C-alpha positions as CSV (number, residue, x, y, z in Angstrom):
1,M,-14.9,12.5,21.3
2,T,-16.3,15.9,20.6
3,F,-19.7,17.3,19.5
4,M,-19.9,20.3,17.5
5,N,-16.2,21.1,18.7
6,K,-17.3,20.7,22.4
7,N,-16.0,18.1,24.6
8,I,-18.5,15.7,25.7
9,I,-19.1,15.1,29.4
10,L,-21.2,12.4,30.9
11,A,-22.6,13.5,34.5
12,V,-23.8,10.6,36.8
13,D,-25.8,11.5,40.0
14,D,-29.0,10.3,41.6
15,Q,-29.8,13.8,42.8
16,P,-31.6,15.9,40.2
17,N,-30.4,19.1,42.1
18,N,-26.9,18.1,41.7
19,L,-27.3,17.5,38.0
20,K,-28.8,20.9,37.6
21,V,-25.9,22.6,39.2
22,I,-23.3,20.7,37.1
23,A,-25.4,21.7,33.9
24,G,-25.4,25.2,35.0
25,V,-21.6,25.3,35.6
26,L,-20.7,23.5,32.5
27,G,-23.5,23.6,30.1
28,D,-22.4,26.6,28.1
29,E,-18.8,25.4,27.7
30,Y,-19.3,21.5,27.2
31,Q,-21.9,19.0,25.5
32,L,-23.6,17.3,28.6
33,S,-25.1,14.0,28.8
34,I,-26.7,13.0,32.2
35,A,-27.7,9.7,33.9
36,N,-29.5,9.5,37.2
37,N,-28.0,6.1,38.3
38,G,-25.3,3.6,37.4
39,H,-27.3,1.4,35.1
40,N,-28.6,4.2,32.9
41,A,-24.8,5.5,32.8
42,L,-23.7,2.1,31.4
43,K,-26.5,2.1,28.9
44,I,-25.6,5.4,27.6
45,L,-22.0,4.4,27.4
46,D,-22.9,1.6,25.2
47,K,-23.6,4.3,22.5
48,L,-21.4,7.2,23.8
49,V,-17.8,7.6,24.4
50,P,-17.4,10.7,26.2
51,D,-14.2,12.6,27.0
52,L,-14.8,12.8,30.6
53,I,-17.2,11.4,33.2
54,L,-18.4,13.0,36.4
55,L,-19.4,10.2,38.6
56,D,-21.1,10.2,42.0
57,I,-20.1,7.7,44.6
58,M,-23.2,7.2,46.8
59,M,-26.0,6.0,44.4
60,P,-28.8,3.2,45.0
61,G,-28.3,0.0,43.0
62,M,-24.8,0.5,41.7
63,D,-22.5,2.9,43.6
64,G,-19.8,4.8,41.8
65,F,-17.0,2.3,42.6
66,E,-19.0,-0.5,40.9
67,V,-19.8,1.8,37.9
68,C,-16.1,2.7,37.7
69,H,-15.1,-0.9,37.7
70,E,-17.5,-1.8,34.9
71,I,-16.2,1.2,32.7
72,K,-12.6,0.2,33.2
73,L,-13.3,-3.3,31.7
74,R,-14.4,-1.7,28.5
75,P,-11.3,-1.5,26.2
76,Q,-12.9,1.7,24.4
77,L,-13.7,3.5,27.8
78,K,-10.9,2.3,30.0
79,D,-8.7,5.5,29.4
80,I,-11.7,8.1,29.8
81,P,-10.9,10.1,32.9
82,I,-13.3,9.9,35.7
83,I,-13.8,12.4,38.3
84,F,-15.6,11.2,41.3
85,L,-18.4,13.3,43.2
86,T,-18.4,12.9,46.7
87,A,-19.6,14.0,50.1
88,K,-17.3,11.7,51.8
89,T,-14.0,13.4,53.1
90,E,-12.4,10.4,54.7
91,I,-8.9,9.6,53.4
92,S,-9.8,5.9,53.1
93,D,-12.6,6.9,50.6
94,I,-10.4,9.1,48.7
95,V,-7.8,6.4,48.4
96,K,-10.4,3.9,47.4
97,A,-11.5,6.4,44.7
98,F,-8.1,6.5,43.1
99,E,-7.6,2.7,43.4
100,A,-10.8,2.3,41.4
101,G,-9.5,4.3,38.6
102,A,-10.4,7.9,39.3
103,V,-8.1,10.8,38.1
104,D,-9.6,13.4,40.5
105,Y,-12.5,14.0,42.9
106,I,-14.8,16.8,43.9
107,F,-16.4,17.4,47.2
108,K,-20.1,18.3,47.5
109,P,-21.5,20.8,47.8
110,F,-19.9,22.0,44.7
111,N,-17.9,25.1,44.1
112,P,-18.3,26.3,40.5
113,L,-14.9,27.6,40.0
114,E,-13.4,24.2,41.4
115,V,-15.5,22.1,39.2
116,K,-14.5,24.1,36.1
117,A,-10.9,24.2,37.1
118,R,-10.7,20.4,37.7
119,V,-12.7,19.4,34.7
120,N,-10.5,21.7,32.4
121,S,-7.4,20.4,33.9
122,Q,-8.2,16.7,33.5
123,L,-9.5,17.2,29.9
124,Q,-6.3,19.1,28.9
125,L,-4.2,16.1,30.4
126,F,-6.5,13.5,28.6
127,H,-6.2,15.1,25.1
128,T,-2.5,15.7,25.7
129,S,-2.0,12.1,26.7
130,R,-4.1,10.8,23.6
131,Q,-1.9,13.0,21.3
132,L,1.2,11.6,22.9
133,K,-0.1,8.1,22.2
134,E,-0.9,9.0,18.5
135,L,2.4,10.4,18.2
136,N,4.0,7.4,19.8
137,Y,2.1,5.2,17.5
138,K,3.2,7.3,14.4
139,L,6.7,7.2,15.5
140,A,6.5,3.4,15.9
141,V,5.2,3.1,12.4
142,S,7.9,5.4,11.1
143,Q,10.6,3.3,12.9
144,Q,9.2,0.2,11.5
145,E,9.1,1.8,7.8
146,L,12.7,3.0,8.5
147,E,13.8,-0.6,9.4
148,L,12.0,-2.1,6.3
149,T,13.9,0.7,4.1
150,N,17.2,-0.4,5.7
151,V,16.5,-4.2,5.0
152,K,15.9,-3.1,1.5
153,L,19.0,-1.0,1.1
154,E,21.0,-4.0,2.6
155,T,19.4,-6.1,-0.1
156,L,20.2,-3.6,-2.8
157,N,23.7,-3.4,-1.7
158,K,24.1,-7.3,-1.9
159,Q,22.6,-7.1,-5.4
160,K,25.1,-4.3,-6.4
161,D,28.0,-6.3,-5.1
162,K,26.7,-9.3,-7.0
163,F,26.6,-7.1,-10.1
164,F,30.2,-6.0,-9.6
165,S,31.3,-9.5,-8.9
166,V,29.6,-11.0,-12.1
167,I,30.8,-8.0,-14.3
168,A,34.1,-8.3,-13.1
169,H,34.6,-12.1,-13.3
170,D,32.2,-13.4,-15.9
171,L,32.3,-10.7,-18.5
172,K,36.2,-10.8,-18.3
173,T,36.5,-14.2,-19.7
174,P,34.4,-13.8,-23.0
175,F,36.0,-10.4,-23.8
176,N,39.5,-11.9,-23.2
177,N,38.5,-14.5,-25.6
178,V,37.2,-11.9,-28.2
179,I,40.4,-9.9,-28.0
180,A,42.5,-13.1,-28.5
181,L,40.1,-14.6,-31.3
182,T,40.2,-11.4,-33.2
183,G,44.1,-11.5,-33.1
184,L,44.1,-15.0,-34.5
185,I,41.7,-13.9,-37.1
186,S,44.0,-11.1,-38.2
187,E,46.9,-13.5,-38.4
188,S,44.7,-16.2,-40.4
189,L,43.7,-13.4,-42.8
190,A,47.2,-12.5,-43.5
191,S,48.4,-16.0,-43.9
192,K,45.2,-16.9,-45.9
193,E,44.5,-20.0,-43.5
194,Q,40.8,-20.3,-44.5
195,E,40.1,-23.5,-42.4
196,S,41.7,-21.8,-39.3
197,L,39.7,-18.5,-40.0
198,L,36.5,-20.5,-40.1
199,E,37.2,-22.3,-36.8
200,Y,38.1,-18.9,-35.1
201,V,35.0,-17.0,-36.4
202,T,32.9,-19.8,-35.1
203,M,34.5,-19.6,-31.6
204,L,34.0,-15.9,-31.7
205,R,30.4,-16.3,-32.4
206,N,30.0,-18.6,-29.6
207,T,31.9,-16.2,-27.2
208,T,29.8,-13.2,-28.2
209,D,26.6,-15.1,-27.8
210,K,27.6,-16.3,-24.3
211,A,28.7,-12.6,-23.4
212,M,25.3,-11.3,-24.8
213,D,23.3,-13.9,-22.7
214,L,25.0,-12.6,-19.6
215,L,24.5,-9.0,-20.4
216,M,20.6,-9.8,-21.1
217,N,20.4,-11.4,-17.7
218,L,22.2,-8.5,-16.0
219,L,20.0,-5.9,-17.7
220,E,16.8,-7.7,-17.0
221,W,17.8,-8.2,-13.4
222,A,18.7,-4.5,-13.0
223,K,15.2,-3.6,-14.3
224,S,13.6,-5.8,-12.1
225,Q,15.5,-4.6,-9.0
226,T,14.9,-1.0,-9.7
227,G,11.1,-1.4,-10.4
228,N,11.4,-0.5,-14.1
229,L,10.2,-3.9,-15.3
230,K,6.5,-3.9,-15.6
231,F,4.5,-7.2,-14.9
232,T,2.1,-7.5,-17.7
233,P,0.3,-10.8,-17.9
234,G,-1.8,-11.8,-20.8
235,L,-2.8,-15.1,-22.7
236,I,0.3,-17.0,-23.9
237,Q,1.1,-20.2,-25.7
238,P,4.0,-22.3,-24.0
239,I,4.7,-23.8,-27.4
240,S,5.7,-20.7,-29.0
241,I,8.0,-19.7,-26.1
242,I,9.7,-23.2,-26.3
243,Q,10.2,-23.0,-30.0
244,D,11.7,-19.7,-29.8
245,V,14.1,-20.5,-26.9
246,L,15.2,-23.8,-28.9
247,A,15.8,-21.5,-32.0
248,I,18.2,-19.4,-29.7
249,Y,20.1,-22.4,-28.8
250,Q,20.2,-24.3,-32.0
251,E,23.7,-23.9,-32.5
252,S,24.8,-24.9,-28.9
253,I,22.4,-28.0,-29.2
254,R,24.2,-29.0,-32.5
255,A,27.6,-28.6,-31.1
256,K,27.0,-31.2,-28.3
257,S,24.8,-33.3,-30.4
258,L,22.0,-33.1,-27.9
259,I,18.5,-34.4,-28.2
260,V,15.8,-32.1,-27.1
261,K,12.3,-33.8,-26.5
262,F,9.4,-31.6,-25.4
263,D,5.9,-32.5,-24.3
264,C,3.5,-29.6,-24.9
265,N,-0.1,-29.4,-26.2
266,P,0.2,-26.9,-29.0
267,D,-3.2,-25.5,-28.3
268,Y,-2.5,-25.0,-24.7
269,E,-2.6,-21.4,-23.2
270,F,-2.5,-19.8,-20.0
271,F,-2.0,-16.3,-18.4
272,G,1.6,-15.0,-17.5
273,D,3.9,-12.3,-18.5
274,Q,5.4,-13.7,-21.8
275,P,8.8,-11.8,-21.6
276,M,9.3,-13.1,-18.2
277,I,8.4,-16.7,-18.8
278,A,10.5,-16.6,-21.8
279,T,13.5,-15.5,-19.9
280,V,13.0,-18.2,-17.1
281,L,12.8,-21.0,-19.8
282,R,15.5,-19.5,-21.7
283,N,17.8,-19.5,-18.6
284,L,16.7,-23.2,-17.6
285,V,17.2,-24.6,-21.2
286,G,20.5,-22.8,-21.5
287,N,21.8,-24.4,-18.1
288,A,20.5,-27.9,-19.2
289,I,22.6,-27.6,-22.5
290,K,25.5,-26.1,-20.7
291,F,25.7,-29.0,-18.1
292,S,24.8,-31.8,-20.5
293,L,27.4,-34.2,-22.0
294,A,27.7,-34.6,-25.6
295,G,25.1,-36.8,-27.1
296,G,22.7,-36.3,-24.1
297,V,19.0,-35.9,-24.0
298,I,17.0,-32.9,-22.6
299,Y,13.3,-33.2,-21.7
300,L,10.9,-30.1,-21.6
301,K,7.3,-30.5,-20.4
302,V,4.4,-28.4,-19.9
303,N,1.2,-29.5,-18.1
304,R,-1.8,-28.1,-16.2
305,L,-2.0,-29.1,-12.6
306,A,-5.3,-30.0,-10.9
307,D,-5.6,-26.6,-9.2
308,G,-5.5,-25.0,-12.5
309,S,-1.7,-23.7,-12.4
310,T,0.6,-24.4,-15.2
311,Q,3.9,-26.2,-14.5
312,F,7.0,-26.2,-16.6
313,S,9.9,-28.7,-16.2
314,V,13.3,-28.8,-17.8
315,K,15.3,-32.2,-17.3
316,D,18.7,-33.0,-18.2
317,F,20.9,-36.0,-17.6
318,G,24.3,-34.1,-17.3
319,I,26.8,-33.6,-14.6
320,G,24.1,-32.6,-11.9
321,I,24.5,-30.5,-8.9
322,S,26.2,-31.6,-5.5
323,S,24.1,-31.7,-2.5
324,D,26.2,-29.0,-0.7
325,L,25.3,-26.5,-3.6
326,L,21.6,-27.2,-4.0
327,P,20.5,-25.2,-1.1
328,L,22.4,-22.2,-2.4
329,L,21.3,-22.2,-5.8
330,F,18.6,-19.5,-5.3
331,V,20.4,-17.5,-2.5
332,L,21.4,-13.9,-3.3
333,G,25.3,-13.4,-3.1
334,A,26.1,-17.3,-3.1
335,N,28.9,-18.4,-5.2
336,T,27.2,-21.0,-7.3
337,G,28.6,-20.5,-10.6
338,R,30.3,-23.4,-12.3
339,P,31.8,-23.9,-15.7
340,G,29.7,-26.1,-18.2
341,T,30.9,-29.5,-19.5
342,R,32.9,-27.6,-22.3
343,G,33.9,-24.9,-20.0
344,E,31.0,-22.5,-20.7
345,P,30.8,-19.7,-18.1
346,S,28.1,-19.5,-15.6
347,S,27.4,-16.9,-13.1
348,G,24.5,-18.1,-11.1
349,L,22.6,-14.9,-11.8
350,G,20.3,-16.6,-14.3
351,L,18.7,-18.5,-11.5
352,M,18.1,-15.7,-9.3
353,L,16.4,-14.1,-12.1
354,C,14.3,-17.0,-12.8
355,K,13.3,-17.3,-9.0
356,D,12.3,-13.4,-9.2
357,F,10.2,-13.7,-12.2
358,V,8.4,-16.8,-11.1
359,E,7.5,-15.3,-7.8
360,R,6.3,-12.1,-9.4
361,H,3.7,-14.4,-10.8
362,G,3.0,-15.9,-7.4
363,G,4.6,-19.1,-8.2
364,S,7.4,-21.0,-7.2
365,I,10.5,-22.8,-8.6
366,T,12.0,-26.1,-7.4
367,V,15.1,-28.3,-8.4
368,E,15.8,-32.1,-8.0
369,S,19.3,-33.1,-8.8
370,A,22.1,-35.9,-8.0
371,E,25.7,-35.3,-8.9
372,G,26.6,-37.4,-12.0
373,K,22.9,-38.0,-12.8
374,G,21.4,-34.7,-13.9
375,S,19.0,-32.1,-13.0
376,E,15.4,-31.3,-13.1
377,F,14.0,-27.6,-12.7
378,S,10.4,-27.1,-12.2
379,F,8.5,-23.9,-12.0
380,T,4.7,-23.4,-11.4
381,I,2.5,-20.5,-12.4
382,P,-0.9,-20.2,-10.6
383,D,-3.9,-19.5,-12.6
384,L,-4.1,-15.8,-13.1
385,S,-7.2,-15.8,-15.5
386,E,-9.5,-14.3,-12.7
387,S,-7.2,-11.5,-11.8
388,V,-6.3,-10.5,-15.2
389,N,-10.0,-10.4,-16.4
390,R,-11.1,-8.2,-13.6
């Protein structure tokens, strides 16, 4: 601690003449605080943290050794250098002084040049030591930040590998189909086979829809991981999101003769990021359709929980998920993609996107499934009204 750019020194001695001598030697260069006994010194130290303490050994009430012991028990003072002032010259007393925690000693009567030299030396050591501790702390913080950065880089590398894997494998199938179907369409046009042409065009539309769905997930995931996707919660109606999602999958639902039922109060509202919630629901409904058998039923439900949070659930009665695959569904880099009941491609990326978007809301996503009996995915969004309205 310094006062007006001067180091603060606490001098403790029961002899007024000794304090006068110390003041005369150090008063111009340092800010001095004085105490005439050990108890008063400790009272001063309740309010003051000096840069150095000059401490007499032989004092009535508490001697210097006792005062030094009390000082070393205080965390904010334990590193302050203490120089003992003593008339004792026995080796045993000097050893005892160092054992008590002193960094140096000065014999009485004082030699002004010696006092200045020893005080200057210990203050330089003290401030150098403190600077080293600060540098070590900053180095430790930098090391920790570097380790966190390395972890983030490793995660980004895994995500990059996942992207390449998805692009190489899952986009290859629909575009191969597009190439094949356009060839068949050309042949049908040449031979004027109108029925085959309609069938091929329908297949082409389904294939391009699946490719577009995968590309949307890839783009949204890329935005999310590079920090380009902003989280902007507002008041939204789940019923409007459900209707939009079902409109997207209308043709797929019709093709499998599925029945979709939903339970959602049309007037219900909650706070969330609408594009993110829509993406999560789009992926979960898409998976339910993909893994449902023809003529199956899908249930969608939205309700408010007791703690004010909003829970969505999507349940199907399709092929379900094996017990060995369940723990890997939300694990980055795990190979969880499976074809649907009609060979629909699946990358597993959609579920990673769902987990990311739900967690950005401070929520959680869970799954219950049994092979051959279907799956139920649920995600919960906490009440964000207070944070949004601040």
